[in-house]
N, C-alpha and C positions, 0 to 999 in steps of 0.2 A: 575332188572339188565339189562343193555343195551345188545342188541343182537349184533352179529358181523356185521350185516348190518347197524345198527345204529352207531356203532363205525366207520365203514369204511366211512359212509356218513359224519361224523364229520371230519374225516381226509381229505376227498376229498374237503370239504368246506373250510378248514383252510390251506390246503397245498399251499405254494407259492414256486415254483421251479424256481430259477433264471436261466437266460441264462448265464452260467459262462464260455462259450467257445467263441472263436472268430476266424472266418475264415478270414485270412489275404488276401486271394486271392479274395474271393467274397465280403469282407468288410461287414460282418454281424455277429451278435451274435446268438448263438444257445445253447440249453441245451442238455447235454449228459445223458446217462443212469446213470452215476455216480452222476451228479448234482441232479437228481430226488431222488436217493437213499439217498444221504446226507441230503436233505431237509426233507424227509419223516420220517427218523429214529426217531427223537424226538417225533413226533406225534404218531407213532406206539408204542413206549415205554410207552407213557402216557396212552394208552388204553390197554396195555398188549397184543399187537398184534405182530406177527412175520411175516417177509417177506422172502419168499424162491423163488429163480429163478432157472430154469433149461433149458437146451437146448437139442434138438435132431435134427438129420439130416434126411430130407425127400427128396425123388426124385419124381417129378411129371412132366410128359411130357418131360422127358429127361433133366430137369433142377434140380439143387440141391438147396434146401432151408434150412435155419436154422429156426427151429420152437422153439421159446422161450415161456416159460410158467412162469407167475408170480403169486404167491399164497400168500394170506394173511390169517393167521390162528390165532384163539384164543386158540388153544390147543384142541378144541372140533370140531368146524366147520370151514370151509374155503371158500374163494371166490377166483376165479382165472380168468385170462384173458391171451390170447395168442397173439403173434405177429410173423410175418414171414419176412424174408429178403433173397433175392437170392444171392448166392455166385457168384462172378465173376470168370470166368475160370482162368484168370491170371491178376495180377495187378503189374505194374512196381514198383520195389523196395520192394515188399512184397513176403514172402514165403507162402506156403500153409497154415500154422497155423495162420499167420497174416491175411490172407484173410478171413479165417473162423472166427477169432476173431472179425474182423470189422463187418462182417455180424451178428454175435452173439450180439454185442453191439447194433446195430441198431434194431434187432428183439426184444431185451429185452426192448429197449426204447419204442417201439410200444406197447408191452405188459403192461408196466407200465403206458403208456398214457391211455390205455383202463381201467386198474384197478383203477386208481386214477382220471379219467375224466380230463386229461390234454389235452388242445387244442393246437396242434402244427401247426394249419392251417396257421399261419402267419410266421412260420419259413421258411427260404430259403433252405429247404432240397432238393428242386428240382435241386439245383446246385451240389448236391452230389449224384452220381449214386448209392452208397450203394450196390455194387455188380451187377449193371446193366451195361453191356458194352456200351460204347459210340458209336455213329454212326461211328466215325473215326476208332475205334478199330474193330468194326464189319466189316468194309470195308477191313481192312488189313487182317483179319482172313479168309474172304470168297474169294475163288479163283474167278477170273473174269468169269462171265457168267456160274458159276457152276450150277445154277438153275434159273428158271424164277423168276423175282422179284415179290414180293407180292404187291397187290394193296394197295395204301395208304388209311388209315382210314379217312373218313370224319366224320362230326358231327353225321350223321345217324348211321354209323358203331359204333361210340363211345357209343351212347345211347344203341345200341343193345348189345355191349360187357359188358357194366356196368350192364345192366339188366340180362344178362346171368350169370355174376359172382354173383350178389346178389341173384338170384334164384337157384343157384347151391348148391348141398350138399357138393361139393368139390370146393371151390372158387379158390384154387391154380391151379387145373386142368383146370377149366374154363378159367382162365387167360392164361395159357400155350397154350390152344387150340386156343384162340383168337389171340395170338402172332404168332402162326404157320400159320394162315390164312391171317392176315393183317399186314401191316407195320405201326407202331405207332411212333409218334414223342416222344422225351424224356418227354415233358410235358404231353402228353397223357398217356405215360407209367407210370408216377408218379401218375396220377389220377386213373389208373386201379389198381395199387398196393395199393393205399390208400383204394380203394373199397374192395380189397381182405382182408386187415387187419380189416376194419370196419365190414365186413361180418363175419369174424372169431370171433371177439369180441362179436358181436350180437349173434352168435350161441352159444358161451360159456355161455352167460348170460341166455339163454333159458334152459340150462341143469340143 
């Protein structure tokens, strides 16, 4: 009888999750959490597996994150993966529940990516802040000269920050501490958050 790992490996190998969403502003296609779930359901049923997802709210370094957990179970044993997304303090046109919902959807997508080995590296997610304030928003929120500006992160600082996150027992806290010390560009911030999620997924596989 196939083990849950063998069943999950077959699902990972056969899963084809189409990019069913279209960003009209950025002119690119992308896949959502719902796209992945819809595509994987038939394969899970075929192997007698169940998928369960849950969220929790965690605060690290004064920042609020949605921690999503995706679990595949055969009724006896289970395999899980986690994903994180930071809530934006406010987003135009959204109330608090919608902001949390958007962060939850993105965190769950990261968890599913890790669980089913989906590579979103070619997606244009960098154009979507997913709870990270844009530079213009941060400028409006911060009073002029309220505190000394942080030094801009160069290539050396980025390497150090990535290594710090990868070697930390708490990747989210390591990320928050790096952001407190240096100023990162949106692209650099995307890379750091990707490192956080990869570190969390790697850590969950070791358990």
